[in-house]
Biopython code that builds the backbone (N, CA, C, O; Angstrom):
import numpy as np
from Bio.PDB.StructureBuilder import StructureBuilder

atoms = [
    (1, "MET", "N", (90.075, 41.175, -42.530)),
    (1, "MET", "CA", (90.577, 40.884, -43.784)),
    (1, "MET", "C", (91.403, 42.161, -44.370)),
    (1, "MET", "O", (90.845, 43.236, -44.147)),
    (2, "ALA", "N", (92.398, 42.218, -44.942)),
    (2, "ALA", "CA", (92.880, 43.393, -45.586)),
    (2, "ALA", "C", (92.734, 43.922, -46.587)),
    (2, "ALA", "O", (92.779, 43.281, -47.637)),
    (3, "SER", "N", (92.561, 44.982, -46.564)),
    (3, "SER", "CA", (92.073, 45.940, -47.659)),
    (3, "SER", "C", (93.166, 47.012, -48.016)),
    (3, "SER", "O", (93.742, 47.520, -47.054)),
    (4, "PHE", "N", (93.596, 47.501, -49.529)),
    (4, "PHE", "CA", (94.200, 48.675, -49.577)),
    (4, "PHE", "C", (93.533, 49.317, -50.581)),
    (4, "PHE", "O", (93.144, 48.810, -51.633)),
    (5, "ASP", "N", (93.388, 50.710, -50.141)),
    (5, "ASP", "CA", (92.787, 51.681, -51.285)),
    (5, "ASP", "C", (91.416, 51.019, -51.653)),
    (5, "ASP", "O", (91.216, 51.091, -52.865)),
    (6, "GLY", "N", (90.491, 50.443, -51.014)),
    (6, "GLY", "CA", (89.213, 50.170, -51.006)),
    (6, "GLY", "C", (89.049, 48.806, -51.415)),
    (6, "GLY", "O", (87.913, 48.335, -51.472)),
    (7, "ALA", "N", (90.293, 47.958, -51.774)),
    (7, "ALA", "CA", (90.223, 46.718, -52.512)),
    (7, "ALA", "C", (90.811, 45.799, -51.712)),
    (7, "ALA", "O", (91.910, 45.992, -51.191)),
    (8, "PRO", "N", (90.143, 44.774, -51.565)),
    (8, "PRO", "CA", (90.800, 43.405, -51.104)),
    (8, "PRO", "C", (91.998, 43.106, -51.300)),
    (8, "PRO", "O", (92.361, 43.132, -52.476)),
    (9, "ALA", "N", (93.060, 42.706, -50.200)),
    (9, "ALA", "CA", (94.354, 42.610, -50.617)),
    (9, "ALA", "C", (94.439, 41.032, -50.741)),
    (9, "ALA", "O", (93.853, 40.382, -49.874)),
    (10, "ARG", "N", (95.035, 40.443, -51.620)),
    (10, "ARG", "CA", (94.988, 38.885, -51.869)),
    (10, "ARG", "C", (96.180, 38.284, -52.148)),
    (10, "ARG", "O", (96.939, 39.010, -52.790)),
    (11, "ASP", "N", (96.563, 37.295, -51.903)),
    (11, "ASP", "CA", (97.924, 36.360, -52.031)),
    (11, "ASP", "C", (97.868, 35.824, -53.578)),
    (11, "ASP", "O", (96.855, 35.704, -54.267)),
    (12, "SER", "N", (99.120, 35.553, -53.916)),
    (12, "SER", "CA", (99.209, 35.042, -55.388)),
    (12, "SER", "C", (98.078, 33.864, -55.865)),
    (12, "SER", "O", (97.890, 33.597, -57.052)),
    (13, "SER", "N", (97.595, 33.422, -55.115)),
    (13, "SER", "CA", (96.520, 32.371, -55.352)),
    (13, "SER", "C", (95.060, 32.520, -55.358)),
    (13, "SER", "O", (94.196, 31.645, -55.397)),
    (14, "GLY", "N", (94.901, 34.390, -55.291)),
    (14, "GLY", "CA", (93.824, 34.891, -55.173)),
    (14, "GLY", "C", (92.712, 35.100, -53.825)),
    (14, "GLY", "O", (91.674, 35.761, -53.854)),
    (15, "ARG", "N", (93.392, 34.159, -52.403)),
    (15, "ARG", "CA", (92.890, 34.382, -51.391)),
    (15, "ARG", "C", (92.948, 35.784, -50.636)),
    (15, "ARG", "O", (94.058, 36.315, -50.610)),
    (16, "GLN", "N", (92.071, 36.336, -50.124)),
    (16, "GLN", "CA", (92.213, 37.360, -49.412)),
    (16, "GLN", "C", (93.226, 37.376, -48.071)),
    (16, "GLN", "O", (93.202, 36.420, -47.296)),
    (17, "LEU", "N", (93.958, 38.316, -47.885)),
    (17, "LEU", "CA", (94.748, 38.323, -46.854)),
    (17, "LEU", "C", (94.251, 38.701, -45.592)),
    (17, "LEU", "O", (93.554, 39.701, -45.759)),
    (18, "GLY", "N", (94.284, 38.359, -44.368)),
    (18, "GLY", "CA", (93.805, 38.717, -43.305)),
    (18, "GLY", "C", (94.681, 38.058, -42.014)),
    (18, "GLY", "O", (95.700, 37.393, -42.201)),
    (19, "ALA", "N", (94.248, 38.282, -40.977)),
    (19, "ALA", "CA", (94.781, 37.556, -39.725)),
    (19, "ALA", "C", (93.456, 37.591, -38.713)),
    (19, "ALA", "O", (92.566, 38.439, -38.782)),
    (20, "ARG", "N", (93.513, 36.532, -37.795)),
    (20, "ARG", "CA", (92.475, 36.277, -36.872)),
    (20, "ARG", "C", (92.319, 37.589, -35.682)),
    (20, "ARG", "O", (91.331, 38.179, -35.244)),
    (21, "THR", "N", (93.649, 37.702, -35.437)),
    (21, "THR", "CA", (94.292, 38.702, -34.624)),
    (21, "THR", "C", (95.132, 40.060, -34.940)),
    (21, "THR", "O", (96.249, 39.886, -35.428)),
    (22, "ILE", "N", (94.736, 41.290, -34.726)),
    (22, "ILE", "CA", (95.487, 42.321, -35.463)),
    (22, "ILE", "C", (95.976, 43.381, -34.198)),
    (22, "ILE", "O", (95.204, 44.184, -33.675)),
    (23, "VAL", "N", (97.141, 43.247, -33.890)),
    (23, "VAL", "CA", (97.698, 44.471, -32.994)),
    (23, "VAL", "C", (98.121, 45.751, -33.515)),
    (23, "VAL", "O", (98.873, 45.859, -34.484)),
    (24, "ILE", "N", (97.650, 46.684, -32.891)),
    (24, "ILE", "CA", (98.126, 47.934, -33.106)),
    (24, "ILE", "C", (98.942, 48.539, -31.904)),
    (24, "ILE", "O", (98.354, 49.165, -31.022)),
    (25, "GLN", "N", (100.277, 48.348, -31.881)),
    (25, "GLN", "CA", (100.924, 48.659, -30.813)),
    (25, "GLN", "C", (101.574, 50.110, -30.913)),
    (25, "GLN", "O", (102.279, 50.265, -31.910)),
    (26, "HIS", "N", (101.477, 51.037, -30.182)),
    (26, "HIS", "CA", (102.058, 52.205, -29.961)),
    (26, "HIS", "C", (103.181, 52.250, -29.679)),
    (26, "HIS", "O", (103.388, 51.694, -28.600)),
    (27, "VAL", "N", (104.292, 52.768, -30.266)),
    (27, "VAL", "CA", (105.846, 52.686, -29.962)),
    (27, "VAL", "C", (106.484, 54.084, -30.375)),
    (27, "VAL", "O", (105.990, 54.909, -31.144)),
    (28, "THR", "N", (107.566, 54.157, -29.764)),
    (28, "THR", "CA", (107.944, 55.378, -30.032)),
    (28, "THR", "C", (108.748, 55.159, -31.537)),
    (28, "THR", "O", (109.100, 54.060, -31.967)),
    (29, "MET", "N", (108.899, 56.139, -32.052)),
    (29, "MET", "CA", (109.505, 56.077, -33.744)),
    (29, "MET", "C", (110.407, 57.100, -33.999)),
    (29, "MET", "O", (109.860, 58.201, -34.070)),
    (30, "ARG", "N", (111.921, 57.098, -34.202)),
    (30, "ARG", "CA", (112.635, 58.008, -34.263)),
    (30, "ARG", "C", (113.687, 57.669, -35.626)),
    (30, "ARG", "O", (113.976, 56.517, -35.948)),
    (31, "PRO", "N", (114.110, 58.700, -36.230)),
    (31, "PRO", "CA", (114.804, 58.603, -37.602)),
    (31, "PRO", "C", (115.885, 57.535, -37.281)),
    (31, "PRO", "O", (116.251, 57.429, -36.110)),
    (32, "SER", "N", (116.423, 56.736, -38.240)),
    (32, "SER", "CA", (117.546, 55.745, -37.933)),
    (32, "SER", "C", (118.648, 56.315, -38.833)),
    (32, "SER", "O", (118.455, 57.371, -39.435)),
    (33, "ARG", "N", (119.732, 55.677, -38.931)),
    (33, "ARG", "CA", (120.696, 55.965, -39.906)),
    (33, "ARG", "C", (120.527, 55.649, -41.227)),
    (33, "ARG", "O", (121.218, 56.111, -42.135)),
    (34, "TYR", "N", (119.553, 54.812, -41.368)),
    (34, "TYR", "CA", (119.426, 54.237, -42.737)),
    (34, "TYR", "C", (118.115, 54.945, -43.643)),
    (34, "TYR", "O", (117.045, 55.388, -43.229)),
    (35, "LYS", "N", (118.594, 54.869, -44.874)),
    (35, "LYS", "CA", (117.735, 55.501, -45.776)),
    (35, "LYS", "C", (117.328, 54.436, -46.867)),
    (35, "LYS", "O", (118.103, 53.504, -47.086)),
    (36, "ASP", "N", (116.099, 54.544, -47.581)),
    (36, "ASP", "CA", (115.787, 53.836, -48.814)),
    (36, "ASP", "C", (116.471, 54.409, -50.071)),
    (36, "ASP", "O", (117.362, 55.258, -50.084)),
    (37, "VAL", "N", (115.882, 53.778, -51.157)),
    (37, "VAL", "CA", (116.556, 53.989, -52.320)),
    (37, "VAL", "C", (116.312, 55.373, -52.698)),
    (37, "VAL", "O", (117.139, 56.086, -53.267)),
    (38, "ASN", "N", (115.173, 55.710, -52.364)),
    (38, "ASN", "CA", (114.682, 57.467, -52.721)),
    (38, "ASN", "C", (115.457, 58.308, -51.658)),
    (38, "ASN", "O", (115.532, 59.521, -51.854)),
    (39, "GLY", "N", (116.086, 57.723, -50.462)),
    (39, "GLY", "CA", (116.712, 58.820, -49.557)),
    (39, "GLY", "C", (115.853, 59.108, -48.326)),
    (39, "GLY", "O", (116.289, 59.681, -47.327)),
    (40, "ALA", "N", (114.612, 58.673, -48.470)),
    (40, "ALA", "CA", (113.902, 58.655, -47.033)),
    (40, "ALA", "C", (114.247, 57.996, -45.947)),
    (40, "ALA", "O", (114.783, 56.906, -46.148)),
    (41, "VAL", "N", (114.103, 58.325, -44.877)),
    (41, "VAL", "CA", (114.911, 57.876, -43.768)),
    (41, "VAL", "C", (113.870, 56.696, -43.138)),
    (41, "VAL", "O", (112.650, 56.758, -42.986)),
    (42, "THR", "N", (114.813, 55.600, -42.830)),
    (42, "THR", "CA", (113.865, 54.629, -42.418)),
    (42, "THR", "C", (113.686, 54.796, -40.938)),
    (42, "THR", "O", (114.583, 55.295, -40.260)),
    (43, "PRO", "N", (112.480, 54.366, -40.383)),
    (43, "PRO", "CA", (112.440, 54.844, -38.880)),
    (43, "PRO", "C", (112.952, 53.717, -37.945)),
    (43, "PRO", "O", (112.783, 52.567, -38.349)),
    (44, "TYR", "N", (113.510, 53.888, -36.837)),
    (44, "TYR", "CA", (114.021, 53.268, -35.868)),
    (44, "TYR", "C", (112.648, 53.097, -35.012)),
    (44, "TYR", "O", (112.167, 54.117, -34.518)),
    (45, "ILE", "N", (111.966, 51.789, -34.807)),
    (45, "ILE", "CA", (110.988, 51.263, -33.881)),
    (45, "ILE", "C", (111.493, 50.922, -32.807)),
    (45, "ILE", "O", (112.227, 49.942, -32.687)),
    (46, "GLU", "N", (111.114, 51.802, -31.752)),
    (46, "GLU", "CA", (111.718, 51.160, -30.369)),
    (46, "GLU", "C", (110.367, 50.239, -29.715)),
    (46, "GLU", "O", (109.198, 50.592, -29.563)),
    (47, "THR", "N", (110.968, 49.069, -29.437)),
    (47, "THR", "CA", (109.915, 47.913, -28.897)),
    (47, "THR", "C", (110.230, 46.946, -28.012)),
    (47, "THR", "O", (109.911, 45.759, -27.954)),
    (48, "VAL", "N", (111.153, 47.888, -27.080)),
    (48, "VAL", "CA", (111.428, 47.525, -25.813)),
    (48, "VAL", "C", (110.925, 48.512, -24.822)),
    (48, "VAL", "O", (111.130, 49.720, -24.947)),
    (49, "GLY", "N", (110.335, 48.041, -23.941)),
    (49, "GLY", "CA", (109.622, 49.141, -22.919)),
    (49, "GLY", "C", (108.555, 48.677, -22.766)),
    (49, "GLY", "O", (108.335, 47.470, -22.665)),
    (50, "SER", "N", (107.432, 49.879, -22.711)),
    (50, "SER", "CA", (105.829, 49.581, -22.796)),
    (50, "SER", "C", (105.229, 50.578, -22.961)),
    (50, "SER", "O", (105.736, 51.685, -22.777)),
    (51, "GLY", "N", (103.890, 50.369, -23.385)),
    (51, "GLY", "CA", (102.970, 51.441, -23.740)),
    (51, "GLY", "C", (101.552, 50.851, -24.050)),
    (51, "GLY", "O", (101.141, 49.804, -23.548)),
    (52, "LYS", "N", (100.834, 51.645, -24.944)),
    (52, "LYS", "CA", (99.378, 51.132, -25.124)),
    (52, "LYS", "C", (99.310, 50.269, -26.525)),
    (52, "LYS", "O", (100.232, 50.360, -27.335)),
    (53, "ALA", "N", (98.313, 49.535, -26.735)),
    (53, "ALA", "CA", (98.093, 48.805, -27.814)),
    (53, "ALA", "C", (96.539, 48.739, -28.165)),
    (53, "ALA", "O", (95.786, 48.814, -27.194)),
    (54, "LEU", "N", (96.145, 48.650, -29.022)),
    (54, "LEU", "CA", (94.717, 47.978, -29.781)),
    (54, "LEU", "C", (94.776, 46.891, -30.139)),
    (54, "LEU", "O", (95.636, 46.681, -30.995)),
    (55, "VAL", "N", (93.981, 45.779, -29.712)),
    (55, "VAL", "CA", (93.918, 44.740, -30.141)),
    (55, "VAL", "C", (92.506, 44.221, -30.788)),
    (55, "VAL", "O", (91.505, 44.177, -30.074)),
    (56, "LEU", "N", (92.459, 43.828, -32.168)),
    (56, "LEU", "CA", (91.217, 43.838, -32.613)),
    (56, "LEU", "C", (91.297, 42.019, -32.917)),
    (56, "LEU", "O", (92.278, 41.313, -33.150)),
    (57, "ARG", "N", (90.004, 41.707, -32.810)),
    (57, "ARG", "CA", (89.782, 40.130, -32.911)),
    (57, "ARG", "C", (88.021, 39.939, -32.804)),
    (57, "ARG", "O", (87.179, 40.652, -32.260)),
    (58, "ASP", "N", (87.922, 38.903, -33.427)),
    (58, "ASP", "CA", (86.431, 38.633, -33.360)),
    (58, "ASP", "C", (85.418, 39.874, -33.582)),
    (58, "ASP", "O", (84.370, 39.953, -32.941)),
    (59, "GLY", "N", (85.732, 40.644, -34.347)),
    (59, "GLY", "CA", (84.816, 42.035, -34.505)),
    (59, "GLY", "C", (84.735, 42.856, -33.615)),
    (59, "GLY", "O", (83.903, 43.762, -33.665)),
    (60, "ARG", "N", (85.825, 42.669, -32.330)),
    (60, "ARG", "CA", (85.778, 44.029, -31.445)),
    (60, "ARG", "C", (87.193, 44.323, -31.248)),
    (60, "ARG", "O", (88.158, 43.822, -31.827)),
    (61, "SER", "N", (87.162, 45.191, -30.364)),
    (61, "SER", "CA", (88.502, 46.162, -30.090)),
    (61, "SER", "C", (88.594, 46.079, -28.776)),
    (61, "SER", "O", (87.647, 46.179, -27.996)),
    (62, "TYR", "N", (89.980, 45.855, -28.433)),
    (62, "TYR", "CA", (90.338, 45.924, -26.781)),
    (62, "TYR", "C", (91.546, 46.688, -26.767)),
    (62, "TYR", "O", (92.472, 46.615, -27.575)),
    (63, "LEU", "N", (91.433, 47.483, -25.690)),
    (63, "LEU", "CA", (92.455, 48.435, -25.144)),
    (63, "LEU", "C", (93.367, 47.556, -24.455)),
    (63, "LEU", "O", (92.908, 46.627, -23.790)),
    (64, "THR", "N", (94.827, 47.783, -24.559)),
    (64, "THR", "CA", (95.520, 46.681, -23.854)),
    (64, "THR", "C", (96.829, 47.722, -23.465)),
    (64, "THR", "O", (96.785, 48.933, -23.679)),
    (65, "ARG", "N", (97.931, 47.059, -22.891)),
    (65, "ARG", "CA", (99.004, 47.574, -22.636)),
    (65, "ARG", "C", (99.708, 46.365, -22.901)),
    (65, "ARG", "O", (99.338, 45.217, -22.659)),
    (66, "TRP", "N", (101.206, 46.917, -23.644)),
    (66, "TRP", "CA", (102.264, 46.065, -23.971)),
    (66, "TRP", "C", (103.391, 46.156, -23.108)),
    (66, "TRP", "O", (103.518, 47.179, -22.436)),
    (67, "LYS", "N", (104.108, 45.371, -23.038)),
    (67, "LYS", "CA", (105.493, 45.436, -22.381)),
    (67, "LYS", "C", (106.672, 44.296, -22.777)),
    (67, "LYS", "O", (106.366, 43.110, -22.891)),
    (68, "ARG", "N", (107.692, 44.650, -22.923)),
    (68, "ARG", "CA", (108.760, 44.046, -23.727)),
    (68, "ARG", "C", (110.010, 44.348, -22.983)),
    (68, "ARG", "O", (110.550, 45.383, -23.372)),
    (69, "SER", "N", (110.812, 43.523, -21.704)),
    (69, "SER", "CA", (111.515, 43.965, -20.802)),
    (69, "SER", "C", (113.153, 44.138, -21.671)),
    (69, "SER", "O", (113.987, 44.968, -21.309)),
    (70, "SER", "N", (113.335, 43.313, -22.685)),
    (70, "SER", "CA", (114.549, 43.040, -23.303)),
    (70, "SER", "C", (114.583, 42.612, -24.873)),
    (70, "SER", "O", (113.668, 41.884, -25.258)),
    (71, "PRO", "N", (115.480, 42.975, -25.708)),
    (71, "PRO", "CA", (115.421, 42.865, -26.741)),
    (71, "PRO", "C", (115.400, 41.316, -27.062)),
    (71, "PRO", "O", (114.726, 40.968, -28.031)),
    (72, "ALA", "N", (116.001, 40.462, -26.418)),
    (72, "ALA", "CA", (115.497, 38.997, -26.195)),
    (72, "ALA", "C", (114.519, 38.374, -25.891)),
    (72, "ALA", "O", (114.455, 37.195, -26.240)),
    (73, "GLY", "N", (113.655, 38.857, -25.287)),
    (73, "GLY", "CA", (112.175, 38.656, -24.623)),
    (73, "GLY", "C", (111.158, 38.914, -25.835)),
    (73, "GLY", "O", (111.126, 39.422, -26.956)),
    (74, "GLY", "N", (110.524, 38.392, -25.111)),
    (74, "GLY", "CA", (108.733, 38.541, -26.217)),
    (74, "GLY", "C", (108.134, 39.511, -25.396)),
    (74, "GLY", "O", (108.508, 39.863, -24.277)),
    (75, "THR", "N", (107.179, 39.911, -26.042)),
    (75, "THR", "CA", (106.033, 40.935, -25.790)),
    (75, "THR", "C", (104.921, 40.521, -25.360)),
    (75, "THR", "O", (104.241, 39.680, -25.947)),
    (76, "SER", "N", (104.576, 41.143, -24.142)),
    (76, "SER", "CA", (103.358, 40.604, -23.447)),
    (76, "SER", "C", (102.248, 41.739, -23.687)),
    (76, "SER", "O", (102.600, 42.855, -24.070)),
    (77, "PHE", "N", (100.868, 41.422, -23.447)),
    (77, "PHE", "CA", (99.970, 42.395, -23.850)),
    (77, "PHE", "C", (98.876, 41.712, -22.529)),
    (77, "PHE", "O", (98.783, 40.543, -22.153)),
    (78, "THR", "N", (98.147, 42.940, -22.047)),
    (78, "THR", "CA", (97.525, 42.629, -20.895)),
    (78, "THR", "C", (96.330, 43.818, -20.994)),
    (78, "THR", "O", (96.533, 45.019, -21.179)),
    (79, "ARG", "N", (95.121, 43.196, -20.833)),
    (79, "ARG", "CA", (94.119, 43.992, -20.461)),
    (79, "ARG", "C", (94.212, 44.851, -19.122)),
    (79, "ARG", "O", (94.897, 44.570, -18.139)),
    (80, "ALA", "N", (93.340, 46.013, -19.294)),
    (80, "ALA", "CA", (93.050, 46.879, -18.188)),
    (80, "ALA", "C", (93.305, 46.344, -16.814)),
    (80, "ALA", "O", (93.822, 47.098, -15.989)),
    (81, "ASP", "N", (92.988, 45.090, -16.480)),
    (81, "ASP", "CA", (92.594, 44.411, -15.059)),
    (81, "ASP", "C", (93.864, 43.618, -14.867)),
    (81, "ASP", "O", (93.935, 42.913, -13.861)),
    (82, "GLY", "N", (94.962, 43.653, -15.786)),
    (82, "GLY", "CA", (95.828, 42.974, -15.585)),
    (82, "GLY", "C", (96.142, 41.492, -16.199)),
    (82, "GLY", "O", (97.204, 40.869, -16.224)),
    (83, "ARG", "N", (94.843, 41.149, -16.684)),
    (83, "ARG", "CA", (95.043, 39.840, -17.181)),
    (83, "ARG", "C", (95.532, 39.638, -18.647)),
    (83, "ARG", "O", (95.112, 40.478, -19.443)),
    (84, "PRO", "N", (96.208, 38.832, -19.053)),
    (84, "PRO", "CA", (96.944, 38.389, -20.262)),
    (84, "PRO", "C", (95.637, 38.538, -21.401)),
    (84, "PRO", "O", (94.565, 37.946, -21.280)),
    (85, "MET", "N", (96.004, 39.491, -22.552)),
    (85, "MET", "CA", (95.115, 39.595, -23.513)),
    (85, "MET", "C", (94.961, 38.139, -24.482)),
    (85, "MET", "O", (96.010, 37.666, -24.921)),
    (86, "PRO", "N", (93.927, 37.590, -24.738)),
    (86, "PRO", "CA", (94.072, 36.256, -25.364)),
    (86, "PRO", "C", (94.414, 36.637, -26.762)),
    (86, "PRO", "O", (94.029, 37.779, -27.012)),
    (87, "PHE", "N", (94.978, 36.079, -27.694)),
    (87, "PHE", "CA", (94.679, 36.090, -29.146)),
    (87, "PHE", "C", (93.960, 34.976, -29.572)),
    (87, "PHE", "O", (93.932, 33.945, -28.900)),
    (88, "ALA", "N", (93.288, 35.115, -30.795)),
    (88, "ALA", "CA", (92.786, 34.053, -31.600)),
    (88, "ALA", "C", (93.467, 33.006, -31.983)),
    (88, "ALA", "O", (94.581, 33.489, -32.187)),
    (89, "PRO", "N", (93.535, 31.819, -32.228)),
    (89, "PRO", "CA", (94.241, 30.954, -32.799)),
    (89, "PRO", "C", (94.336, 31.294, -34.378)),
    (89, "PRO", "O", (93.439, 31.723, -35.103)),
    (90, "GLY", "N", (95.532, 31.017, -34.671)),
    (90, "GLY", "CA", (95.985, 31.290, -35.851)),
    (90, "GLY", "C", (97.127, 32.589, -36.215)),
    (90, "GLY", "O", (97.988, 32.786, -35.358)),
    (91, "GLN", "N", (97.141, 33.400, -37.371)),
    (91, "GLN", "CA", (97.825, 34.506, -37.456)),
    (91, "GLN", "C", (97.688, 35.596, -36.841)),
    (91, "GLN", "O", (96.571, 36.093, -36.694)),
    (92, "VAL", "N", (98.832, 36.181, -36.355)),
    (92, "VAL", "CA", (98.677, 37.599, -35.691)),
    (92, "VAL", "C", (99.363, 38.569, -36.415)),
    (92, "VAL", "O", (100.460, 38.189, -36.824)),
    (93, "TRP", "N", (99.085, 39.571, -36.661)),
    (93, "TRP", "CA", (99.275, 41.026, -37.381)),
    (93, "TRP", "C", (99.795, 42.059, -36.341)),
    (93, "TRP", "O", (98.953, 42.366, -35.497)),
    (94, "ILE", "N", (100.866, 42.586, -36.242)),
    (94, "ILE", "CA", (101.444, 43.462, -35.616)),
    (94, "ILE", "C", (101.575, 44.971, -36.378)),
    (94, "ILE", "O", (102.412, 45.042, -37.277)),
    (95, "ALA", "N", (100.939, 45.938, -36.118)),
    (95, "ALA", "CA", (101.460, 47.088, -36.882)),
    (95, "ALA", "C", (101.538, 48.025, -35.952)),
    (95, "ALA", "O", (100.669, 48.288, -35.121)),
    (96, "TYR", "N", (102.740, 48.618, -36.103)),
    (96, "TYR", "CA", (103.398, 49.682, -35.007)),
    (96, "TYR", "C", (103.002, 51.141, -35.510)),
    (96, "TYR", "O", (103.227, 51.531, -36.655)),
    (97, "ALA", "N", (102.502, 51.758, -34.706)),
    (97, "ALA", "CA", (101.967, 52.881, -34.890)),
    (97, "ALA", "C", (102.826, 53.997, -33.819)),
    (97, "ALA", "O", (103.147, 53.674, -32.675)),
    (98, "ASP", "N", (103.126, 55.381, -34.441)),
    (98, "ASP", "CA", (103.879, 56.033, -33.614)),
    (98, "ASP", "C", (103.130, 56.720, -32.578)),
    (98, "ASP", "O", (102.089, 57.314, -32.860)),
    (99, "ALA", "N", (103.596, 56.678, -31.388)),
    (99, "ALA", "CA", (102.877, 56.962, -29.965)),
    (99, "ALA", "C", (102.937, 58.460, -29.790)),
    (99, "ALA", "O", (102.157, 58.984, -28.995)),
    (100, "ASP", "N", (103.811, 59.201, -30.476)),
    (100, "ASP", "CA", (103.978, 60.776, -30.528)),
    (100, "ASP", "C", (102.882, 61.376, -31.422)),
    (100, "ASP", "O", (102.444, 62.503, -31.188)),
    (101, "ARG", "N", (102.480, 60.701, -32.345)),
    (101, "ARG", "CA", (101.487, 61.148, -32.961)),
    (101, "ARG", "C", (100.104, 60.993, -33.050)),
    (101, "ARG", "O", (99.545, 60.829, -34.135)),
    (102, "ARG", "N", (99.526, 61.031, -32.006)),
    (102, "ARG", "CA", (98.167, 60.866, -31.657)),
    (102, "ARG", "C", (97.371, 62.133, -31.576)),
    (102, "ARG", "O", (96.177, 62.094, -31.279)),
]
sb = StructureBuilder()
sb.init_structure("model")
sb.init_model(0)
sb.init_chain("A")
sb.init_seg("    ")
for serial, (resi, resn, name, xyz) in enumerate(atoms, 1):
    if name == "N":
        sb.init_residue(resn, " ", resi, " ")
    sb.init_atom(name, np.array(xyz, "f"), 0.0, 1.0, " ", f" {name:<3s}", serial, name[0])
structure = sb.get_structure()
């Protein structure tokens, strides 16, 4: 379940937000040519390539690897032994973390 500043995040009907599987995908982030209304640079997130990821589901965490070969393709997540990482049925949330800021 999602929380912000210690309070549950809720949708417009009052239900708490959350997903059965959450992926924290470590990616390269660099400045883009775009800025928000306050002038802050919007990051360009590189999702083609490979790297580490942390999958959270069923109260456990799994260290995995991600791989995406082209912009037109999907991303695969594999366990250390090379088997695909199964996700729980339902929503999957992906959060990008800067791989250079560990």
